[in-house]
N, C-alpha and C positions, 0 to 999 in steps of 0.2 A: 472203612469207616467205622464199622463196629466195633472192631479192634481197638481204634483210636478214643471212641468213645467209651469204652471200658477201662481202657487204661488210664484215662483222665478221671474219670470217676473214681476209679481206686486209688489216683494219687490225692484226690479229693478228700477221700476218705480217710487216708493216712496221715495227710495234716491234719483234718479234724479231730483224730484220734492223739495228735500231739499236743493239740489245743486244750486237751481236758487233764493232759498230765503235765504239771508243771515241774520240770527238773530243776534237781538240785543247783544253786548257782556256786561257782566256784567261792572258797571259804578266802576270806582277807580280803575280797574286793568291795567296791563302792559303789554307789547308786547316786547319779544326780537328777533330780526332777526339777520342775519349774514351769511357768506360765509366760506366755508372751503376750502382751497388750499393746493396744494403741496408746500413745502418751497423750493425747488429746483428749478422746472419748472414754477410757479405760477398759472398752470392749476387747474382750480375747482374740486373737487372730489365728485363725486356722492357716494350716500350710506354710507357716514360716520355716525355713530352713535350718536347722540346729546341728552344731557339731563341734569337735574339740579339734584346735587347730593342731596342725601335724599329724593328727591320729587318722587311720581309716576309718570309713564309714560314716554316716551322718542320720540323722532323723528329723521329723518334722513335726508340727504341732496338730494336735488332733481337733475335733469340731470345736472343744470348750478352749482351744489354746495352750492345752497341756504337752509336756514333752517328757519322756524319759531318756536317760543312757546310764546302761547297766554293766554292770561287771568291769567297771575300770580300777586299775591299778592304784593304790594309793600314790598321789604325786602333786604336783602343781601343774595346772593346765589353765589354757586360755578358751574360753566358751565362746565362741562366734556364732551371732545370730543375724541372719539375713533374709528379708525378702526385696523384691524388686518394686522402686516407688519409696521403701524405706531405708534410714540413714541403718548402715551394719554397725552393730555393737560387738565389741570385743570385751569380755568380761572375765576377770583372772579369778581362778577357783582352787582351792587347797583341798583336796580330799583324802580322807584318812580309811583306814581298815575299818570295814562293817559298817561305815557311816552311810546313810542316806540324806543328803545336801536338799536342799530347797531353793529356788532363785525365783524371784518375779521379774522380769524383763521389761523393760517398757522401750517403745520403738517409736519414732518419729518421722515422719514422712520428709522427703528430700527430693531433689531434682534427679532425673533419670540417667542412670551410667551404664551403660551397657558391660561395662569391665566388671560391673558387680554381677552379672546375670550367672547362674549356676546352670548346667546342662542337664542334671541329674533332678529327680523327683523322686525323693524316697518314701514320701507316703502314698501316691498315685502315680505309678512307673508308667502305666498306660498313657498317659497324659503327656506324651513325647512332644508335643507343640507347645508345652506350657510356658517355655522360655520366650519362643516367638509372640505368643498369644500377649502375655503380659506386657510385652513391648507395643504391641500395636494399641491396647486399649488406652495406653497414656499419650498415643502420638496421633493415632488416626482420627481425623475428625469424624463425629456423628451427627449427623442430622435429621435422621428418620429413622424409624424402625426398619426401612431399607437397608440402609447402613449397617445395621447391627448384624444383619446376616451376611454383609460382606468383609464383616471381620474374620470371617472363617476362610483361612488361606484357602486359595482354589475354588473358592465357590462363587458361582455367579446366579443373578437372578434375573426375571425379565418378567414385566407386569402385561396383562391384557385384559380387557373385559372392564376396566375402569380400576381406579385407585385403590378403593375400599376391597378389592379381592386380593387374596394370598397369590404372592408370586409363584412362577415357575422357578424349581431351583436345579440347578446344573452341578454336577460335582461327581469327580472321579470317573469320567466317562457315561456318567449317568444325564439322562432327561427325567430327574426325580419326579416331574409332573409337579405337582404341590407339594410333595412331602413323601412318596411313595418310599423312598429308600434314603430318605435322611430324616433320623428323628429329632425332634425339639422340645426342649421344655425351659421353664422358666420359674424360677424357686421352687422346682418340685413338680409345679403344674405340667402336664403334659398338654401341647401344643397340636399335636398332630390328631386329627378326627379320625376314627375307623368306620368306615361304610358310609361316608360322608355324601351327602347329595351330589355333589360337584366331581369329587376323586378321591380316592383312597388314599389317606394319610394326609388329608387336607391339613396345612399348617398355615393357618391365619396369624400373623406375627404381630398386628397392627394395634392389639390391646395393650401393647409395651410402652411405654414414653421414654424415648431413647437416653434423656438426661438420668434416669433413674437406676440404670444400668451400672453395674461395679465391677461385673468379672463375667468372662466366657472361658468355657473350657469346651475341648474341641477333640474328640477321638473319631479319628478315620479308621473305617473299616470295621468289620464286627470280632472285635478283640477284646471287647470289656463286657464282663458279665452282667454289670448294673443296667444294661441297656438290651432290651429284648425286639419287640415288634418295631418295623421300619428302620432299623439301625444296620443296614446292610454297608452303603457308601461311607457312613457314619452317623455321628451323633452331636448334638451342641448342647450344652447346657449353660444356660444365661441365669444371672443371679443379680437381684437388684441389691442397692445399698442397703447397708445396715443403719446409716445415719446419714446426715447432711452436713458436711463442714460450714454452711451457712446457708439461710432463706435466698429464695431467688425469683424474680419476675423478669420472665423475657419475652419481648415482642419480635415478631417476624414479619416482614412485607417483601413479596416479589411479583415477578411476571404472572401474567394470567389471572390477576385478581387472586393472587396468592396473599392468606393470612394467617398468622398463626399466634397464639397467645399461651403461655406456660405460666404455671405457678407451682412452687416448691415451698413448703413453709416447715420447719423445724418447730415441733411442739413443746417438747421440753427443754432443750438447751442443756447446759454443763451443770447446771445447779437443781434441777426440778427433776421430781421422781412421781411413777406412775403405781407401780405393784412392788417394788422394793426399793431399799436404801441402795442397792448395788448398781452397776453402770447399767443404764438403760438410754434408748432411743425411740422417738417416735416420730412421723413426720406424713405429711400428705401434699398429694403432689395430683395436679389437672392440666390438660390440655386441651385447646379445641384449634382445629382445621379447617380451613375454607379454601377452595381454588376450583376455578372453572377448568384447568388444566388448558392446554396448546391445539385442543382439537376444535375443527369448526363447529361441531355440538359443544356447547359448554357443559360440563361435566358436573356442575352444583355439587361438588364433592365436600359433603360435611362429616367430621369425627370429631367426638368427645371422649377422652379417656380421663378416669380419675382413679385414685389408688389411695390407701392409708397403709401404714406398716409400722408395728411395734415390735422392737426387739431387745430384750433383756434379760439380766441374771437374776433368776429368784432366790439363788443360793449358790454356795461354791459350786455345787453339783448339778443343777441345773439351769437351762436356758430356755426362754420362750421365744416363739416369734409368730406373729400374727398378721396376716394380710388380707386385704380385700380391695377388689378392683371392678370398674365398671367400663364398658366400652360401647359405643353405639356408632354407626357409620352408615350414610346411604348416599347414592351417587347415579349420575346417568352415565354411559358408556357408548364409545362408537365402535367396541368391538374389533374383530379382525377383519381387514380389507382384502379383496384380491387384487393381483396386479394388472391384472386387467381392467379392474374397473379405472386405474387411474391413467393407464394407458389410452383406454377410449375415450377418456375425458368425461366419465360419467361421475366422478367425486374426483375431490383433490388429495393429495398424499394424508390430509388430516380429515377426511371426511369420513363418512359412515354409509354403509348399505342399509341398515337397520337402525335409526336414530333414536329407538325405543328402548334399547339396551340398558342395562343398569343393575341396582341392586339395593339390598340393606341387610344389615348384620348387627349383632349385638352380642356379647359375652358378659357375664358376671362372675365373678370368681371369689371363692372365700379358700382360706388355707391356715392350717394351724400346724406349727411343729414344735416338738417338745425333743430336748435333748438333754439327756441325761449322763452322769459320770458314775460308773458301776464299779465293785471291786474286780481287783485283778488288773488293772490298767484297760478296763472296758468302757465304750460309749454305746449307748444306744439311742438311735435319732427314729422318732416316730412322727409321720406326718398324715394327716388327713385333709382332704380336699373336696371340694364340690365347685363344680362350674353349671351354670346355666345358658346355653348358647341357642341363638335364634340365626336364620340365614334363609335369603329369599334371593334369587339370583335370575334376571332374565337373559336369554343368550339366543343368538341365532348363527350358528356355525355354517349352515349349509345355504341360506337364504330361500330360495324357492324350490329346491329340489326335490322334494317329499310333497308339499304342496304349492301349487303353481300360482293357488288364487290368493292364500291368507299369508305364504310364507311359513316359514319353520322356526319361528321363534318358540322357545321352550321356557318354561319357569321352573326351577329347581329349589325345593324348600326342605329344610331342616330343623326341626324343634325340639332340642335335644338336651336332657341332664344328664351330667357325668359326676360320679362317685368314685373317691377312690381311697386307699390307703397303703401305706408303705411304711417299713421298720428296717433298720439296720443295726445290727448288732457288731460293732468290730473292738477287737482285742489286740494287743501286743503282748507275746510271749517271747521267751527266750530258748532257744533249742542249745545247750551247751551255750557256746558264744555266739550263736547267730541267733540273728532277730527275726522272727515271725509275725506278721500282721496277717490277721483274719477278719473275714467280712462275712457274716451272713445274713443275706437280706430276704424280704418276704413282701408279697404285694397284691393288690387286687386293685383291678380297674372296672368298672361297669357302665357302660353306655345304653341309655334308654332313648330313644329317638321316635319321631313321626316324620317320616320321608315321604316326598311327593315328588313326582315329575308331570308337569301338564303343558300341553300342546296350547301356545297363545299367540295373539296378536294385538300389538299394542299395549301389551299389557294385562289383556282381557284373557280369560280361560275360554277355550275352545272345548276342548276336552280332557280327561285325565288318560295319562298312558300308564302310570302306576304308584301306586299310593301304598304305605303300610306301617306298620309299627315294628322297631328295631330292638334287639334285646343282644348286646355282645358282651361277653365277659370274659377278661383274663385273668388268672390267677398264676401266679410267678412265685419261684423260690431259686437263690443261687448261694453258692459257697465260693468265695474267692480267697485264695491265699498267697500271700507274698513271702518268699524265704530269700535272706542272704546266705547263699551256700557258700561264699567266698567274700573276703573284702570288697571283690570288684563284680562278682559275678550275683545275679538277683534272678529268681525263677518266678513267674506269676501263673499260676495254673487255677482254673476255675471250671465250673460247670453251671448251668443256668437250665431250669426245666419250666415251659410253658403251659398251660392248658387253657383251651379256647372253648367258649361254647359260642355259637353263630343261631340266633333265632329269628326268624323274621315271619310276619304275618301280615299278609295283605292281597292285593288283586292286580293285575295286569292285563291291558289293552292290546291283543295281538293286531300288528298294523295292517296285517295282509287282509284279515277277515272283518275286523271291527270287534270280534268278539272279547268279552271280558271273563277272564278266568283266574281262580285262586293261583295265588304265589306266596306258599308257606312252607314253613319247614325247620327243621333242629338239626344241627350236625355238631359233633364235638371232637376236638383234635388236640393232640399234644405234639410238644417239639423239644427237645433236648437239645442243647447248646454248649459243646466243650471249649475252653480256650486253653492256648500253651502260647506264654509269651517270655523272652530272655531278654537280660539286658545287662550289657557288660562295660563296666567303668574301666576305660583303657587309660585314662588319665583325668585328672580333674577336668581338664578341658573337653574330652571328647567320651559320649557315650555312645556304644554300638548295640542295636537291638535286632533281634529276631522275632515277628509276630505270628501268630497263626490263630483262627476262630471259624466257628459255623455261628451263622446267624441267619435270619428270616424275614419276611415281610408278610402280611396276611393277606388274605383274599377278600373281596367285599363280600358281606354278608349274603348279598342277593344272588350273586356270582356262586357261591357256595352252596346254598339250598337248591339252587338250579341244576347243579353237576354239571355246569359248563365246562370244568374240568376238574381232572382229580388232584391237582396242587392246592389244596388249602392253605398250606402255611409253607409255600417254597422256600428250601433251602439256598443259602448262600455260604458258601466256603472261599475264605481269604488268608492271603498269607503276605508280609513282607519283611522286607531287610532294609536297615538304614543307619542312621546316625545322626545326632545332634551333638555339633561341636564349633569351638571356636579357636580357628587358625589364628587369630589375632585378639587381643583384649577386647576390643572394641567392635569384633565381627562375630555375629552368632548365624550359624548355618544349619539346616534342617533339611535332609534327604533322605528320601523311601522310594525303595523299587517295589512295587506291588502287584498283586494279581487277586482276581474276583470272580469266581464262577458263580453265576444266579441259575437255580433249576427251572425257572419260570418266568419269562418277562412279562407281568399283568399290568394290562393297561383297562382302566375303567371308562367306558363312553357314555359320557353322562347324557347323550342324545336319546340313548335308547334304553339307559340303565341296565347294562349289560357288561360283561367283562370278556375283553379279548386275550388270547394267549398268543405270543410268539415262539414260546418254546425257550429253552437253555440258550445261555448267552455267556461267553467269556471276555474277560477285560482284563488289560496288564495297563501298566503307566510307570512314569516318574514324577514324583512331586520335589521340587526344589524350592526352598524359602531362605532367603536372606536378609539380615537386617545388619547394618552398620555403622557407626556412630563415626560422621567426619569428625566433627568437632565437638565441642561441651554443648552446642546449642542444634546442631546440624545432624540430622538423620536420613539415611538412605534405605529403601527397602523392596524388594522384588519377589514375587511368587510367580513361579513357572512349572506349568502342569502340562505334560504328554499324556494322551490316553488313546488306547487302540482297543476297540471292542468290534464282538463279531457275533450275528446269531449263528449257533453252532449247527440247528438242523435245516436251514436253507440252503438253497443252492450258491454256489460261489459267488456269483455276481450278482445275486440279490440278497446278500447276508449283512447288509450294513445295520446298525442299529440307529434308528432315526431320531435325529437331532442330538445324538451322542457328540459332545465336544472332541476333538481330537488335539487341539491346544489352546492354551488358555493363558492369561499372564497379566497379573497388575503389580502396581509399583507407585513410588513417588518420591518424591523430597520434601523433608518437614524440616521447619526452624520453629523449635519450641522452647519458650523461656516461660517462668511462672507470672511476670509481670513485663507490660510492654508490648512489642509487636511480635506475633507468631504467624506463620503460614503454612500451606501445602499445595503443592502441585503435585497431583494424580492422574495415573491412566489406567485404564481397561482395554484389553483386548481379547477377542475371541474369535477363533477362524471360521471361514465358511466350512459348511459340513453337510451331509446328505440330510436331507427332510424326509426320504423314502427307502424302503427297503434297497431300490438297486439304484440309487444317487443320480436318477434323472432328475430330481428336483433338489435344489441346495439351497439351506439356509444361508444367509449370508453373514459374513464376518464383518466386524468393524474394531475401530480404534479410537477412544474418545479421551479427551483431557478435562479435568476437574480441576477448581481451583478454591481454597479457602484461605480467607484474611481475618485476624482479628488483632484487636488491642485490648490488654486485661490490666485492670488496676483491682486493687482489693475491694474497691465498692463498685466497679461497673466494668461492662464489657461490650467493646461495638464490633460488629464481624459483618462481613458479607462472604457469600459463597455462590459460585459460578458452575453450572454443570454445562459440558459439552463446548467447551471455549472455542472450539473452531467451527461450531454450528454443522458438524456433520450430519447425512443424512443415513439414518442408521434405522435398522430392525430390532425392536424388542422381541416378544414373543413370535415365533414363526411355526407354519404349521403347512404339511401338504395335505390340500382339502380338496375334494371335489365337490363342487357349489353350481347353483344355475344362479344365473340374474335375469330378469325379463326379457321374454322374446329369445332366449338362447334354447338350444336343443333340450330335449328332457333328459338325456344322460348328463348335461352339466358338463365342466371342465375341472380336470385335477391340475392345479397349479400352486405356487406358493402363495400363502395369505399369512398376512402379519400386523404386527400393531406398530405404527411408527414409532421411535425412539424421540426422547426429549430434544427439542432444538437448544440452542444457546438458551440459557435459562438461569437469572441471577435473582439473589434474595439479599434483602439487609435484616441484620437484626441487633437488636439492644437487649442487654441484661443488666439488671440491679440487684447486688448483694446487701445482704442485710442480717 
């Protein structure tokens, strides 16, 4: 491992030195530069594919919409510009020796055609799922924040303890809990919370209004240097819209007293300006949700989201984005229930043992992004952000196991301030005739939080288990180099360094003695993560890839200072081989055979504010994604994911990874038109799997059907959606838990506990556009 690290560090250093030396270009050649913008708004477009027809190699526009093609022989060419969802442009160009010609290209939106999808990503080769994701974002119905996470191929979620709480995440054989092994961000704001009151990496995504999301980038595995903590199974980057095509008011009503209202207002329009006379956009959006859900105990779930966003070009070389948002939610919950409670008639399937569970949470965000074009085809992007976060959750996982009189209800609290800064310097160079794209990134994240864990009964505090103040800091730097070695072969090599400081000052009560003792300490650790990825363009329709990398997930600060285990930043080592290819013009396939070793599987136990270690694990699997256009308006899609994982230090018959899925699949049939009737029929399937180490308790799999139907005109849209069309009895979150009900023996019973899944559930919606 040290040899690999040294080699990759040397590789990064060599490429970095190349960056500083600008080699002389061949004399008598020409250069073509330009900008690609949206024809309607005038806003520059990033990531648009740009190349010369009949010529090898291509490039993509940078963050300011700029592109460059260098060392071109004097001749007549046809420039091809294309992006999914935009009409392809073919522009004739005549280049003379020694000339630098500039073009401004504007592209217009159009209906989706898979024949125009490209399988290479010249600007971001590690986003090997880009073609699949672009298709899904245009086709898949998104009705909630949960649906946004389901856009990740192979990712499943499960809700428990009420609709206002972050979901469990399952991906690549991981029960990621609430985000321990899957990093999530929105517009550069980190969603995962380190050393959270309820779970390490807790990713509450509900502060995002689904209709505002424009783009999703998914990176499976620890292969991309931009991501550090929690990016072991993968990472997802969500981006909200830079502008609105129109203002919108939307109303939804559904079963179980469900109501939702949405307003999105374009503030500037095409002819008004705020800070400059160049392309600008600004909009506000707000939503309100209420539902009692399908449980016997009404949820009284309420959520409000509000956001405002400005995006504008201050000059030819500078763009500014300012974002602010606020989210608040509160709810009652039925919690997870024991199978025996239903079998003995104590509660119904939708009942609860402790009807006083629930919680409240809020988050306020502010972000400023300044993007600047620099000399030598470089772009500097800087972002500063702040979040104020509050969380209070009442849960009862064991009922009366520890306190036979009052019960085991707990209250977890988190009062947090989060500050951060990131900067990336990107530059394009030529090494002879070969293109080199370099990215240098630096960042810091600082969490200040007051954490609490209390024993409660009916939401009234009985005693304090632990409380204290958290300071956790991450400083990181990475160098990422992408070099086109040949017209077909591209290498991406990178190295990332993270430095962590864990500081916690508080007190903890010993359950056995009842004595309170200080719980305090400060620990600093560092982690270096190299990456090496290869991409081979076998043909315009076939790209092969081989990827490898080191990653990590951090331990909870309270576990670190208590010295529960030595793995403060457990290492993850991953590799995969695969391909994105088009066997037919209208068929896109992505396949990957992968493996991931995790140095230590850490689980934060919220009941006791301690960390449990299950030791090292090994996983491998196969991911397959298929997207097929059956006709001009009809699309078929499917994701199939096989995963095999085991604990390495456990005995052979007791080495299952609890709740890790073995096989998952999603798919559907979609009829999509800009105007008139559109619809989608979709399925979700996850297999039954061990819920404990020896497999004696099993979590139950399910197969569900959902449907969406809508009629759209330029002025309004009417639609309906239905979940669980077959009204299947299924389980969402499931756990093997030892609990005690009243009158049971003191040792309790170890069995499957679950949150029942949604029965048949229908909603109607009406939208007006203006």
